[in-house]
C-alpha positions in Angstrom: -11.9 26.2 -19.6 -11.4 23.4 -22.1 -14.6 21.3 -22.2 -13.1 18.3 -24.0 -9.7 16.5 -23.5 -6.9 16.9 -23.6 -7.1 19.2 -20.6 -4.2 21.6 -20.1 -2.3 20.9 -16.9 0.7 22.7 -15.4 2.7 21.2 -12.6 4.9 23.6 -10.5 7.8 22.5 -8.4 11.0 24.2 -7.0 13.5 21.7 -8.4 13.9 18.6 -10.4 16.3 16.0 -9.0 16.7 12.3 -8.5 14.8 11.8 -5.3 11.9 12.7 -3.1 9.1 14.9 -4.4 10.7 15.7 -7.8 11.2 12.0 -8.6 7.7 11.2 -7.5 6.3 13.9 -9.8 8.4 12.9 -12.8 7.5 9.2 -12.5 3.8 10.1 -12.3 3.4 12.6 -15.1 5.4 10.7 -17.7 2.9 7.8 -17.3 -0.3 9.8 -17.5 -2.7 9.5 -20.4 -1.6 12.1 -23.0 -5.0 11.7 -24.7 -6.7 13.1 -21.6 -4.0 15.5 -20.3 -1.6 17.9 -22.0 1.0 18.3 -19.2 3.6 21.0 -18.7 6.2 21.6 -16.0 7.3 24.8 -14.4 10.5 24.1 -12.5 12.9 26.1 -10.3 16.5 25.5 -9.4 18.0 23.5 -6.6 20.2 25.3 -4.1 22.8 22.7 -4.8 23.1 22.9 -8.6 25.0 19.6 -8.7 21.7 17.8 -7.9 19.7 19.5 -10.6 18.7 17.3 -13.5 19.3 18.9 -16.9 15.8 19.5 -18.3 17.0 17.9 -21.6 17.8 14.7 -19.7 14.4 14.5 -18.1 13.0 13.0 -21.3 9.4 12.7 -20.4 8.1 14.5 -23.5 6.7 17.5 -21.7 6.9 21.2 -22.2 9.3 22.6 -19.5 9.4 26.2 -18.3 12.5 27.0 -16.3 12.3 29.6 -13.5 15.8 30.0 -11.9 14.4 32.3 -9.3 12.1 29.6 -7.9 14.0 28.1 -5.1 13.4 26.5 -1.6 15.0 29.3 0.4 13.1 32.5 1.2 14.3 35.6 -0.7 11.7 38.3 -1.2 13.1 39.8 -4.4 13.8 36.5 -6.0 10.4 35.1 -4.9 8.6 38.1 -6.4 10.4 37.6 -9.7 9.4 33.9 -9.7 5.8 34.8 -9.0 5.7 37.3 -11.9 7.2 34.7 -14.2 4.6 32.1 -13.1 1.8 34.5 -13.8 3.2 35.0 -17.3 3.5 31.2 -17.9 0.0 30.5 -16.7 -1.6 33.3 -18.7 0.1 32.2 -21.9 -0.8 28.5 -21.3 -4.5 29.0 -20.5 -4.3 26.0 -18.2 -7.4 24.2 -17.0 -5.7 22.9 -13.8 -2.5 24.0 -12.0 -1.0 21.4 -9.6 1.7 22.7 -7.3 4.2 20.6 -5.3 6.0 21.3 -1.9 5.7 24.5 0.2 7.5 27.3 -1.7 6.2 26.3 -5.2 2.8 25.6 -3.5 2.5 29.1 -2.2 3.7 31.0 -5.2 2.1 28.7 -7.7 -1.3 28.8 -6.1 -1.2 32.6 -5.8 -0.3 32.9 -9.5 -3.0 30.4 -10.5 -5.7 32.1 -8.5 -4.7 35.5 -9.8 -5.0 34.2 -13.4 -8.4 32.6 -12.7 -7.3 29.0 -13.3 -10.5 26.9 -13.0 -8.9 24.1 -10.8 -6.0 24.4 -8.3 -4.5 21.4 -6.7 -1.6 21.2 -4.2 0.6 18.2 -3.1 2.5 18.9 0.1 4.8 15.8 -0.2 5.2 15.9 3.6 4.2 18.1 6.5 6.2 21.3 7.4 4.6 21.4 10.8 7.1 19.1 12.6 10.9 19.1 12.7 11.8 21.5 9.9 11.7 24.9 11.6 11.6 26.6 15.0 8.2 26.9 16.6 8.0 30.6 15.7 8.8 29.9 12.0 6.5 27.0 11.9 3.7 29.2 13.1 4.4 31.7 10.3 4.6 29.1 7.6 1.3 27.6 8.9 -0.4 31.0 8.3 0.9 30.9 4.7 -0.5 27.4 4.3 -3.9 28.5 5.7 -4.0 31.3 3.1 -2.9 29.0 0.3 -5.5 26.4 1.3 -8.2 29.0 1.0 -7.5 29.3 -2.8 -7.1 25.6 -3.4 -9.7 23.1 -4.6 -7.9 20.0 -3.6 -4.9 19.3 -1.3 -3.2 15.9 -1.7 -1.3 14.5 1.3 0.8 11.4 1.4 -0.9 9.9 4.5 -4.0 10.1 6.6 -1.9 11.2 9.5 -0.7 14.3 7.6 -4.3 15.3 6.8 -5.2 15.1 10.5 -2.3 17.3 11.5 -3.2 19.9 8.9 -6.8 20.0 10.0 -5.8 20.3 13.7 -3.6 23.3 12.6 -6.6 24.9 10.9 -5.2 24.4 7.3 -8.1 23.9 4.9 -11.3 21.9 5.4 -11.8 18.2 5.5 -13.6 18.2 2.1 -10.5 19.6 0.4 -8.3 16.8 1.4 -7.4 13.4 -0.1 -4.4 11.2 0.2 -2.4 9.5 -2.6 0.6 7.4 -1.8 3.8 8.1 -3.8 4.7 5.0 -5.8 7.7 3.7 -7.7 8.1 1.5 -10.8 8.6 -1.7 -8.7 9.5 -4.0 -11.7 11.8 -1.4 -13.2 13.6 -0.8 -9.9 14.0 -4.5 -9.0 15.4 -5.4 -12.4 18.2 -2.8 -12.1 20.7 -5.3 -10.7 24.0 -4.4 -9.3 27.1 -6.6 -9.1 27.2 -7.2 -5.3 30.9 -8.3 -5.1 32.1 -5.5 -7.4 30.3 -2.8 -5.6 31.5 -4.1 -2.2 35.1 -4.0 -3.4 34.6 -0.4 -4.5 33.9 0.5 -0.9 36.3 -2.0 0.6 33.6 -4.0 2.2 34.2 -7.7 2.6 31.9 -10.5 1.3 31.0 -11.4 4.9 30.4 -7.9 6.2 26.9 -6.8 7.1 26.4 -3.5 5.3 23.8 -1.0 6.5 22.9 1.8 4.0 21.0 5.1 4.1 20.2 7.5 1.3 19.3 11.2 1.6 20.5 14.7 1.9 23.0 15.3 4.7 20.9 17.8 6.5 19.6 18.0 10.1 16.0 16.8 9.4 17.4 13.5 8.0 19.0 12.6 11.4 22.3 11.1 10.1 24.1 12.2 13.3 21.7 10.0 15.3 22.5 7.2 12.8 26.2 7.5 13.4 25.7 7.3 17.2 23.5 4.3 16.8 25.8 2.6 14.4 28.7 3.0 16.8 26.7 1.3 19.5 26.0 -1.7 17.3 29.5 -1.8 15.9 31.1 -2.4 19.3 29.8 -5.9 19.3 30.1 -6.6 15.6 33.3 -5.5 13.9 32.0 -6.8 10.6 29.3 -4.2 10.6 29.7 -1.5 7.9 27.8 1.7 7.1 27.3 3.4 3.7 25.8 6.9 3.6 24.7 7.9 0.1 24.0 11.6 -0.4 25.6 15.0 0.3 24.7 18.3 2.0 25.5 20.9 4.5 26.4 18.5 7.3 29.0 16.5 5.5 32.0 18.1 7.2 30.3 17.8 10.6 29.5 14.2 10.0 33.0 13.4 8.9 34.3 14.8 12.1 31.8 12.8 14.2 32.8 9.6 12.4 36.4 10.2 13.5 35.3 11.0 17.1 33.2 7.8 17.3 36.2 5.8 16.0 34.2 4.2 13.1 36.2 5.6 10.2 37.2 2.2 8.9 33.6 1.0 9.1 31.9 4.0 7.5 31.9 5.3 3.9 30.4 8.6 2.7 29.6 7.9 -1.0 28.2 11.3 -2.0 25.4 11.4 -4.6 25.2 8.4 -6.9 23.2 7.7 -10.0 23.2 3.9 -9.3 21.2 3.8 -6.1 19.1 0.9 -7.3 22.2 -1.2 -8.1 24.0 0.0 -5.0 21.2 -1.4 -2.7 22.0 -4.9 -4.0 25.4 -4.6 -2.3 23.7 -4.0 1.1 22.0 -6.0 3.8 19.9 -3.5 5.8 18.4 -0.1 5.1 18.3 2.5 7.9 16.3 5.7 7.9 16.7 8.0 11.0 14.7 11.1 9.9 13.2 13.5 12.4 10.3 14.1 9.9 9.4 12.4 6.7 6.6 12.6 4.2 6.2 9.0 3.2 9.8 7.9 2.6 10.0 7.0 -1.1 13.5 5.7 -0.5 12.0 3.1 2.0 9.8 1.8 -0.8 12.9 1.6 -3.1 14.7 -0.4 -0.4 11.7 -2.7 0.0 11.6 -3.2 -3.7 15.1 -4.6 -3.4 14.0 -6.9 -0.6 15.9 -5.1 2.1 14.6 -5.2 5.7 14.3 -1.7 7.2 15.1 0.1 10.4 13.2 3.4 10.5 12.1 6.1 12.8 8.3 6.3 13.3 7.8 9.8 12.0 5.4 11.3 9.4 4.1 8.7 7.1 6.8 6.1 7.7 4.5 3.8 9.8 2.2 3.6 6.7 5.1 2.1 4.7 7.0 0.0 7.2 5.1 -2.7 9.3 6.9 -3.0 12.6 8.0 -6.6 13.1 7.0 -7.7 9.7 8.9 -5.6 7.1 11.4 -4.1 9.6 11.7 -2.3 12.9 10.2 1.1 13.8 11.9 3.1 16.5 11.5 6.5 18.1 13.4 9.4 16.5 16.7 10.3 18.2 16.6 7.2 20.4 20.1 6.0 19.4 20.1 3.1 21.8 16.9 1.7 20.2 18.2 2.3 16.7 21.5 0.7 17.5 19.7 -2.3 19.1 17.5 -2.8 16.0 20.5 -2.6 13.7 22.3 -5.2 15.9 19.3 -7.5 16.0 18.7 -7.6 12.2 22.3 -7.8 11.1 22.9 -10.7 13.5 19.8 -12.7 12.5 19.9 -13.5 8.8 16.7 -15.5 8.8 14.6 -12.7 10.3 16.2 -10.1 8.1 15.6 -12.0 4.9 12.0 -12.8 5.9 11.3 -9.2 6.5 12.9 -8.3 3.2 10.6 -10.6 1.4 7.5 -9.2 3.2 8.6 -5.7 2.4 8.9 -6.6 -1.3 5.3 -8.0 -1.3 4.0 -4.9 0.5 5.8 -2.5 -1.9 4.2 -4.3 -4.9 0.7 -4.4 -3.3 0.5 -0.8 -2.1 3.2 1.4 -3.6 3.1 0.8 -7.3 3.5 3.9 -9.5 0.6 2.6 -11.6 -1.7 3.1 -8.6 -0.4 6.6 -8.0 -1.0 7.5 -11.7 -4.5 6.1 -11.7 -5.5 7.9 -8.5 -4.0 11.2 -9.8 -5.8 10.9 -13.1 -9.1 10.2 -11.4 -8.7 13.2 -9.1 -8.0 15.5 -12.1 -11.0 14.1 -14.1 -13.4 14.4 -11.2 -12.4 17.9 -10.3 -12.4 19.1 -13.9 -15.9 17.5 -14.4 -17.2 19.3 -11.3 -15.7 22.6 -12.4 -17.3 22.4 -15.8 -20.9 22.0 -14.4 
């Protein structure tokens, strides 16, 4: 182990893309003190290659090791190849600390790090896999994997206190292993990326007096966009100027397009696909809606709050630690389309309340979800753990 800085750190993650855990990781490591930490990335490949960032474009000044076999889906042969490659990378790098992210990279990365005798092993879950992602039988199997991986971990970082409690109840790790660090964003950088509201609205054929609701995320079951469409249709019945913009793509696109037609909201709804100008796009909108069945923290909620948008969100995972019900938005039960629709109708019909909530959300984002706090907390964890390991 290196006894003096810079300490050699390897971060392992299945994919690098503009959103969620990958974005949180990139925004953190590119700001860390290079005098203290020499950081490398081992990255896999997204199932949807269109979402992958070109490693050259990442531009964070780090060494990047690409492992195409490291993917989210389970594939025994491919996973074994990824594990062997990780072992080779870790051996060659002589790392002081390996920090893994999300479940697949977390399992393979921690096994490889333990096998190579890495002094310090840290894992960030970026959200619980225990609720909403898999069937009960599969969840039970994955929980066993997590128990094993926890046994070879020094520290486990969760996004919320609630997630720590759920993991401990499931027998994953011990209380002393856990800490929580909120994901943060560059608030000032995000808010200064201004979009032309009128121009963007014309692109989607939204009028200047329309009330535009927006959501951003993969079009997959866990994100609950089918519930959003049902809720939006309810609210739209009494407000024909209500519009809905869905940013993202995924396996449910065709099904959602069909549901939009069935609900007779085709003229009011636009599927935008993936966009590189989400920060600017939010300036064209009035209300952010998140209807996930499970969520780690909801980084996109913080982005919306940084743009002074009020939020309607389902109270799942760590969402309630981001959104203050009645102050920065409305929290509703997952899959309760009547409640979601009612909250959308309330906030799009009351400009004063919506704008006040948007201002409160902005202040909350600045106070609690700054990327600078995330970086500082991560650096402190690394320093403390490495100091303890060197004793």
